[in-house]
N, C-alpha and C positions, 0 to 999 in steps of 0.2 A: 348505671341502672338507675331508674326512677324510682328510690324508695318508697315515695308517697304514693305511687300508682295501684290501683286495685283494679285495673281493666282485666275484664273476663272473670272477675270472682264472683261467687254466687254469695248475694247478700239477703238476710233476713231483717226486716225491721218491725217491730210490734208497737202499737199505738202510732201507726204511720199514717194515719187520716189528718191529722194537723199538727200544728206546733213543732216542737223539736223533732220528733219522728219523722214527719213529713218532710222538714227541711234536711234532715240526714239522708233520706231515701233520695231526694232530689240531687244532692251532692254525690252521693255513690253513683246515680245514674247518669250524672254529667261526666264522672270519671270513667265510665265504661264499664260498671260492674253490672250483672244480672240481678236486678232487683226484686224482691218479692215484698209486697207491703201487707201486713196484717192489722187488723183493727176489729173491734166488735160492732162497728156499725157499717152500713152499706156505703156511706161516701168514700170509702177507702177504694171503691171501683173506680171512681172518677180520678182519685189522685193516681192510682196506678195507671189508667189510660193516659194521663197527661205526661206521665214520665215513662211510658213505655215499659212498665214493670207488669208484674203479676200480682192481681189482688187475691187476698184471703180474708174472709170473714171468720174470726175466730174469738171466743170467749177465753181469755188466759186463765180463768178459774176453774174450766173445764179439762180435768185431767185427758180425758180422750180426744177432746178437740185438738189440744196442744200437741199431744203425740201425733195425731193426724196431720196437723199442720207442717211439723219439723220433716216427717216421714215423706209427706207430699213435695216439700221444696227439696230435699235431699234426693228423692227417688225421681223427680223429673229432670234435675240436673245433673246427677251422678255425686253430688259432693253438696257439703254447706261450708263455706270457707269464713264467713263473718257472720254473727248475729248481735243486732242491736236490739237489746232488751229494754224497750222504753216506755211500755204501757203502764200507765198510773192515774190516779185520781186523787182528788181532795174534796172540794165543795163542802168543806165542814168548818164551822167557824172557829176562830181562833180564841185563846183565852181572854183576848181583848174585846171580842164581839158577844152578843147575847146569846146564851146557850151554848157557847164553848168553855166555859169554865169546867174544872175538873169534877165539880159535884153537879154539874148541869147536862154535861155531854151523855148523849144517848148510847147505850151499849150497841145499839144497830147501826148508829153511824161509825162508831169505832171498828165494829166488824166488817162494814162495807169497805173501808178504805184499806185495812189489813188484808182482807181477802183478795183484793186486785194487786197492791202495790207489793206485798210479801208473798202470799201464796201462789199468786198468779207468777210472780218473777221465779219463785221456786221450781214450777212445774216447767216454765219455759227453759230455764237454765237447766234442769234436769234432763230434758229432752236434747238440747242441743250438745249437752255434754257427752250423751250418750252416743250420738254420732260422730262427733268430733274425735272422742277417744278411739273410735273404731279406724277413723281414717288417720289419727295421728297428728293431726294439726286442725288449726281454728283459732278464731280470736273472738271472743264473747265480750261485748261491751254493755254495760248495764248504767242505765240511769238512776244515780243516786240523788243527792242534794246537799247543799251547804247545811240544810236544816237537819241532816242526819250527823252533822258534825258537830254541832254544838246546839244549845237550846235556843229556841227563837218564839219568843211570846207571840209574834204576829201570824204565827203559823199554828194549825191545828194539832192537837195532841196525837192523834192516829197519823197523821203525815210525819210528823217529827220522829215518832217511834219506829214507823214503817221504815223510813229512810235509814234510820240508825241500824236497824236490823239488816238491812240491804248492804250496807257497808261490811258487816260481820260476814254475811254470806259470801260477798265477794272474794273477801280476803281469805275463808277459809277454802272454797273451791279453787282458787288459785293454788293453793299449796299441793292439792290432789291432782289438779290436772297439768301442772308443768311439766312432770316427767312424760305425759303423752304429747307433748308439744302443742298444747292448747293453752293459749292466754286469756286470762279474765282480769279486765279492768273495769273501773267505774268512772264516769263523768258525774261530777259534783257541781250542777250549776247553781248560781244564787238567783235572784229575781228574774225571771224571763218573761216576757209577753207571751203568754199562750191562754188557751182557754180552759186550763185544768181546775180552775175554780169556778167555773161556769161562764156562760156567755155574757152575762149581763155586765155593764161598765163597772170598774172599780171606782169607789168614791176618791175625789180628788185628794182629800187629807191621807188616805192610805197610801195613795201613789207617791205623794210628797215625802211622806213618813220613810218609805222604802228608798226613794232617791237619796234622802239625806244621809242614809246609813251605808253608802256606796261611795267610795272615794272617788271613781271615775263620773259619779253625780248622774247616771242614767240606768235604766232598765236595761237588760240584755234582750238582745233579739235571737231568734232561733239559729239565726246564720252564725252568730257568736260563738255557738256550740259544735256546728257541724264541721268547723276546721279541725277542731280537737277530735272530734269522732273518726274524722279520717285518718289522723295520724295513729290512732289507737288501733285501725283495721289495717293499717298498711305494714310493710316490712321494716319502715323507720322505727316502729316501736317494737321491733323483735325480741328484745331484752327487757321488755316492760310487762310485768305481770304482777297482780295483786294491789295494784296502785288506786289510788283514789284522786281524780285529776279535777282539780277546782277550776272553774271559770266563773267569777262573780264580780269583776270589775274591782277588785281589791277588798271588798267587804269582809272578807273572813279573816284579813291581816287586822281587824279591829278586834280588842280583847275586852271591851266593855259595853253595856248595854245601860243606858241611863235609867234612873230609877223613875223620871216620870214615863217612861216608855212601859214599864211594868203594869200588870192589872193590879187592882186593888184601890183602896182609897187613898186619896191624896195626903 
């Protein structure tokens, strides 16, 4: 038996219009899954058409929209086998950047990131769990971050805090859902080339600083995450739940941050 196969399974991917979500959807489609791509923006329609999937425009912070999304996917296919809950934002300066210090960060920016990254995830996980508990089977895979596992001065406060909360939510949900045959795991990528921080080019100095903190000396690509996602969706991980699975080129194996990398006077 091909335990890594997901052929014929019904897969939902949120945040699927670009980046990690799009690559996961592409990988699942290539493996023969029935893929539903959801995103807040219209470009998800083009992505779905290219992959032979079904597009859904959904704001994950809207409880009614999320319930309708999950019911629509499960209703059209008769079940929901795998949910990749990947929708997330940042676009907020880090403590190393102007406006990102704890005493400068706006409450509006804080709320905006947590609303999507934590509240939106909760709503999606809640609705997927409702369907999967009833069918007594399923795999939920959440995109967390290595920034949720340790302090990271190059990442914004709300992003770090939201991803740390995501880790707790995944572990807590895994305990409840295990007896229903539903697994809950998290991907924890390190620095990956996506547009989560905006479409503007990153400063060369910032790119170099990140690369210097990664033992493999390169940023990750979305494809570096998709293989791990496929594992967690498949029967090869049938005894894995409550795990936070890191893919970061070895960066989290480092235990020190240099003092010159921290904000504040020299």
